[in-house]
C-alpha positions, 0 to 999 in steps of 0.5 A: 791631181795634187802633188801629195796624190802624186807623190803617194802613187809613185811611192805605192808603185815602188812597193808593189801594192798600193792603198786605195783611198777608201782604205785610208778613209775608212780607217779614219772613220774607225779611228776618229768617228768610231763608226766601225768596230773593225775593218777587214782589208784585202788585196785586190790583185787586179787593181794592185791595191789594198781595198776594204772588204768588210767593216763592222758596226760599232755594236759588233762583238770580237766573235763577229770580227773573227767569224768575218775573217776567211778560214783559208785566205790571208787578210789585214784588219784593224780592230778597235778594242775597248776595255776598262783599266784596273783603275776603272778607266774606259780606254780604246786601242787599235789593233792591226792584225795580219791574218795569214792562216797556215792553210792559205796559198803560199802565194797569197801568204807571200803577197800579204807579207811583202805588202804589210809594212807599206800598208801598216805605214799608211794607218797612222794611229795603230797602237799594237800589231799582231801576226796570226796564222791561227785563231788562238794567236789573236784570241781576245785574251791576247788583245787584253794582255797587249792593251794593259 
């Protein structure tokens, strides 16, 4: 075990939920290689870490992404938003979305809320963050407004 992995493990232990290596590497694939349009993460309570639940291919739409989120449970997600600026430049911004629907269990909301900062800190390269309790709070227009 390297010193880096040892230090990550000890800092994870002090903050509750750890972050699975696969979660970090999948995020880097989205960020650097554009292999994924989105990644949805969930907390695995047995492993006490944030793991990848689902990825969406580069051709998937924002509707595909929102349909993949559970309607009654919390999740973290990153979405690679491509857009064209007023100057006709192609741009891409990565959004971190903390999804906590109002109908989800209180325990789940608390678990995701207390683990969010630690997990978000591991995702270097996120441009914007959105906290949503209802689909309207993360509508595609919300992303467009934030990105421009």
